[in-house]
N, C-alpha and C positions, 0 to 999 in steps of 0.2 A: 504494500500500500504506500503510495507516494502522497504525502500531504504538502500542499503548497502553503508556504508561510507568506502572508501579506504584511508588509511593513509600510506604514504611511510616514513619509518624511515631509513635514511642513516646509514649503519653499515659496518664496515670493520673488518677484522679478528683480528687485534691487539686489537680493542675495545672489541670484544667478549671475547677473551682469557684473557684480563686484568680485565674485570668487571663482567662477568657472573658467578654466584655462582654455578650453576648446572654443575658438572664435565662431565656429559654425553653430555650436549650441547657443552661444550668446545671441547670434544673429536670429536664429529661429525663435528664441524666447522673445526677443524684442519685436519681431514681426508678428508673432502670434498675439502679443499684447496690444499692438497697434491696430490689429484687425479684428478685435472683439466686437460683438454686437453689430453686425453689418446692417441690421434693420434700422439702426439709429441714424444711418446716413440720410435716409429719406425723411425720418422724423425731424432731424435737425434742420433740414432744408425747409420743411413745412413751418416749423417754429419761427425761423428767420423771416419767412414770408409773412406770417401772421403778425409778428411784431412790427415789421415794416409798415404793413397796411394800417395797423392800429395807430402808429405814430403819425401817419399822414392824416388819418381821420381827426386826430387831436390837434392838427395844425403844426406838427413838427416835421422837419425835413427827413428825419430818420429816427430809428429807435435810440441810438446813442444820445442824441440831443434831448430826448425825453427822459432817458434814464439818468444821465449825468447831471441834469439840471438841479436835482435835489441833493447831490453829493457835494463834498468839499471842493472838488475840482471845478464844478459848476458848468463847464463847457467842454465838448469833445476837443476843441482846439487846444485847450490847456493840457488835456491828457495827452494828445498827440505830440505836443511840444515837449512835454516831460519825457515821454518814451523816446522821442527822437534824440534829444540832447543826451539822455543816459546811454542810448545805443552808441552815439558818437564817442562818448567817453570810454566805453567798454570795449569797442571792437578791436582796437590795436592790441590791447592787453590780452584779449581772448585769443587772438591769433598767436601771440607769443606763448600762451598756455598750450595751444595745440602743437606748436613747434617743439616744445619741451616734451610733451607726451608722445609725439611722433618719434622723437629720438629714442625714447624709452621703449616704444613698441618695436622699432627697428632692432634694437639690441636684444630684446626678448625673443623676437622671431628668429633672428640669425643665430642666437645661442641654441635654439632648438634644431638648427641645421636646415631651416626652411628659407625660402626666398621671400624677401620683403617686397610687397607690391606697392608701397608708397601711400596707401590709403589709411585714413583715420576715420572710422565710422562711429555713428552715435552709440552703437552697441559695444564699441571699444572703450568708451570714455570712463564708465565706472570702474572697469577692471584696471586700467592703467592709472587712473586717479588714485585708487587704493594702493597700487604698487608704488607710486610716487611718494605717498604719505609714509610708507614703510621705509623706502630706501633713502629718500632725501631728508625726511623730517623725523625719522625714528618713531613714527606714530604706529603702534601696533594696536589696532582697534579691538582685536580679540583679547589682548592682555588688559587693555583699559577697561573693557566691559566687565572683567572680573571684580572691579571695584564698584560696580553700580548694579547690585541686585535690585530688582524692580520694587519690591515692597519697602525695603529700607530707604531707597532713593525717594520714593513717593512720600514717605513719612518725613524725610528730611526736608522736602519741598514745603510740606505743610508747616513745618517748624519755621521756615523762613517767612512764610506768610503770617504766622502767629507773631513773630517779632516785628515785622515791618508794619503790619496793618492792625495790630491789636486784636487778633482773633484767637479763638480756641476751637479745636476740632476734637470732638468726642465720638469715637467709633461706637456704634450701636451693635451689640453682639448678643447672641443666644437668648438668655432669659429676658433681657431688656427688649429685644426684638419681639419676642412672643407677647410681652406685656403691652406693647404698643399696637399689635395687630388686632383688628376687630374679630378675627377668627381664632386668635390665640396661637396661630402658627407664624413664627417669625419669617419663614420663607415667603409668606404671602405679601410681605412688604417690598419684595424685589421681583424682577422679571426673570432672574436666573440665580441659582445658588452661588455663583461666583461673585455676585455683586456685593460690594461693601457699602455700608451707609455710615455717614458721619452727620451728627447734628452740629451745627456751627453757631458759635456764640461770640459776642464781644467779650473782651477781657473786662475785668471789673473796672479798670480805670477808663474804659470806653463806655461804661454804662451797664455792662453785664447782660445785655439783652440778647434775645434769640435772633439769629440772622437768616437761617434757612437750613436746607438739607443738601448734602453733597453725596452723590453716588459715584463710586469708582467701579466701572465695568471694564477690567483691564485685559482679560484673557480671550483668546480666539475660540470660536466655535463655528460649526457649520451654519452657513447662511447669514452670518453676522456681517454688518457693515465693516469694511476693511480699513478705511482711513482713520487715523487718530483724530478725534473730534470732540468738541464739547457741545452738549445740547441743553438748551433751557427746557426743562421738563414742565415747570410752571413758573411764570414770571411773578415778580412781586408787584404789588399795587395797593392802593388804599380803597377800602370799601366805602360805599356811600355814607355809612354811619360813622366813618372815621377809623374803623379798625383796620389793622394792617394785614394783608395777605402775604405770607412769606414765600420766597422763591425756593424752588428745588432745581438743582442742576446736575448734569451727569457727564462725567468724563468717560468716553468710550474709546477703547484701544483694542488692538488685536495681537497682543504679545503671546508667545508660546507659554503653555503651562509649565510650572516648575516640575522637576522630577524629585524622587526621594533623595537623590544624591547631589542635586545641583539646583539652585534657584534660577528663576528667569533673570538673565543678564542683559543689560542695556548697553548698546554702543553710545558713544558720546552724542552722536546725532539724535539718537532716541531720547536721550536725557533732555536735549534742547527742545525737541518736539513735545515731550511730556510736560515740561515746564510751561511752554507756550499755551498748550491746550488747557492745562490746569489754571493758567492765568485767566482764560476766558471764564472759567467757573468761578474764580474769586471775584471777577468783575460782576458776575451775575449775583453773587451773594451779598456784596457790600453796596450794590446800587440801591438807591432809595428814590423812587419816583411815584407820583400820584397815580399815573396811568401805566398800565402794563405795556402799552405801545412803545413807551420810551425807556423801558427797563433794561438795564444791563447792556451787553455788547449787541444783542439783537435789536435794541432800541436806538442804536446809533447808525449813522450812514456808514456804508461798507468801507469807504476810503479813509475812515478814522477808526472803525471798529477793531481792526487788527492791531492798531498802535499800542494799546495797553499791554497786550501779550508780547508784542515785539520788544517793548521796553524790558520786560522780565527776562527775555532770552539772554540779555547781557549778564545776568547772574551766572549763567552756565559758562561764561568766558572770563570770569573773575577768579583768580587763583584761590583765594581763601574760601569762596563759596563752592568751587568745584571740589576742593579738598574736604570741606565740611559735609558735602553730600555723599562723598565716597565712603565705602565700607567693604573691604574685601570679603567676598562671600565665605571664605574659609573660617571667618570669625563668627558666623551666624549660628552654627550648630556643630556638634561633634561629627554628625554624618557628613556634613559639607566639608569639614576639615579632613576627614578620612578620604573622601573622594578627591580633594585637592592633592593630598599626599600620595595617593596611588596613581593619579593621572599625570600630575605635573610636578609634584614635590621632588621626585627622584632626579628630574632634570635640573632642578634648582638647589640641589644639595640638601633637600629636606628642611630648608630654612623657610619658615612661614613668611609670606610677604608682609610688609607693613600694613596696618589696619587702614590707613588713609592712603590715597593716591600719592605717590612720591612727587615731590616738587619738580624733579627733573622730567617726569612724564607730563606733568602739567605744563611746563615750559615748552616741551616739544609740541604739545597740543596747541598751545597759543601761537607758536611760530607758524604752524600749518593752517591757521585760521583762514588766511587769504590765498592759500594755494588753490589755483583754478577758480577763484571767486568770480572773475570776469566771465568765464565760460558758463558757469552755472547760472549767473544772473542773466546772461543773454538768453538762456533758454526760457527763463521765467518771463523775460521781456517779450520774447517771441510769442508766447501764448497770449499775453496782454495785447500785443499788436494785432494778432489774428482776431481776438475778441472785438476790438474796436473796428476792425475792417468789416467784419460780417454784420456789424450793427450800424454801419454808416454807408449803406448802399444808396447810390443816387436813384436807382430804380431796380426793381427786382426782376432779374432775368431768369426765366424758367430753365434755361440751359446752364445757369451758374453751377459750377462744380466747386464746392467748398473743400473737397479733398485735395484738388490741385492747388488751391490757394494755400491750404495748410502746409503742404510739402514745399511749395515754392517759397513761402515766407520763412520756413525753418532754414532752408538752404541759403537764403539771402542774409539772414540775421545771425545764425549760429554757425561758426566756421568748422563744423564737422560734416562728414559726408553721410549720405544715406543710400537707399537702394537705387536711387536715380543715377548714382555714379556707376552703377553696374548695368545701366540701360533700361531700368524699369519705368522711366517716365515719372509723372507726378501723381499717378492714381494708385500708388502701391499701399498706402496705409492711411487710416482715418482715425488717428489717435484723439482728435478733438471730440469725437462722439462719446468718449468715456470720461470727459471732464465735467463733472456734475455742476461745477460753478457756473458754467455757461447757460445752464437751465434754471438756476435759482436766482437769488438776489444779487449775484455777482455778474449778471448780464451787463455788458459794457462796463464792467467793474473789476475785471481780473487785475487790472493795473494797480488796484488798491493795495496789494501786498507790497509793492515797491513804493507807492505813493505814501502810504501810511508810515512806512519805515523812516521816511524823512522826519516825521514828527516824533517817532519813537526814539530815534537816536539823538535828536536834539534834547528831548526830555531827559534821557539817561545821562548824556554828557553834561547837561546844565545842572541837574539836581542830585544825581546819584553817583556819578563817577568817582568823586573824591572819597565817598564813604557809602558804599552800596547798602550797608545795614543800618544807616541812620534812621532811628525811630522818628525823629522830627520830620525828615523828608518823606518817610513812608506814610505817616499819618496825613501829611499835607497832600500827597498824591492820592491817597484813598478818598479824602473828603472833597478835594477840589476837582478831581478828574473822574475816578471810578464811581463815586456815589451819584454823580450827575446823570449817568447814562446818556440818553438823548433828550433830556428834558429842557435843554437850552441848545442853541447853535453850537456845534462842536468847535468851530473856530473861536467862539467866545470862551469856551472852556479852556482851550489850548492857550490862548493869549492871556487870559487871566492867570493861568498857572505859571507860564513862563515870564509874564510881564512884558512881552514883546511878540512880534511876529516870528514864526518859525524860520530857522536858517538851515542851509543845505550842508554846511561843512561837516558836521558829525556823521551824516549819512554817507558821504563819500569817504570819510576816514574809516568808517566801519567796513566799507568795501575794499579798503586798502589803497585808496587814491587820495591825492590832494585835489582840492577844488580848483 
């Protein structure tokens, strides 16, 4: 009797592109990803047509003019100008990035005894970017991840928010859950047994009042939304009789489950994303508005709504905060230590690593922050440019092919090659049909991720850079920015907080450029 053993290995595109040595496998993975959901091509076209027609009926020349009018940018011309000037700033630097990576690829290919064809494809970039970090910057993402177990890292982040914003997070467990459930069953308070619940309060010095509930749904499962996100479950608002309705917010991620011998470990990029998304949840919890419409990040315009969380990303690039969040997994339990000793310890002379991330590793990480930043930012800019282009049609052409526009713009903006370099033309992949932002409130708004970062970096540089854990600065930021939500014009909130109009210098400095 032959029994087939089936082993499921969780794998995502970024892991494949970053680690798989065979370029053909990386290419197939990239193309499969970019050609998912072919039915969406026709649906996307129909949505663009309906948006265009609706804008015309309302007296606007196109959907972008209608959509951007209520955002901070106010006009499509301002958005286009921002994207164009940023593209001009980044293009030469991105080409230099590719030259460096191309040399790395040549050396790698020839070392395998193969002939180098001179191409540098989109599916090459994550692999050689990862190789560059290891070889030129001594950044070993796998080794760094050992210092960021998911649960201890998440609790460390909550600790930062407690200090900065005067909050208290109380995890609701077992008997307390059961006592709060109308059925007497604690699991009825959550949609899955993996979900953690925290009741969130002000510290005594901030009044000691209840703020709301935070749900952490961190682990993967079949059919679950795959992108790390924060969702407002219930917004806060004031009832007609003056009583407050408290918010509930959920951080939803898709990390692998821990095993008995090893916890879930985060790469530094995962740490940044987790802090960003958790920042949206904190914004949700401390916002205080009369109307639900203006509550929290969902109550703000999208080209400001990302800024509060982008401000917080800087804590993941500040040495003392990186080290304080770190906690080598071998210290969490005896089983984890035994696993480390049997798998890794022998290679390292059985000397247990330091509990905190060593300063030398932190410095290597910081040195690598701007490696290939221009290239990565141009890819984000390309999506924003496509988004604006499809929403600024002079007239809707039934023969319009958005797939060709997508691939042509990528080739023009991002200096990496794609399948068209191998003779496939411009109809080979429709990655735009899998970007949910283009179908929701980010329509003619994908630029917001770059645009709002101008405000975010100005805030951090002006208020927090000299002392990221300043209680005074944290409270000021909480009450002057986060608490307001969208209850007043966001530009008013920003200028009141900074005491002036926003400046671009810190944004370009964060990208590694001088203005």
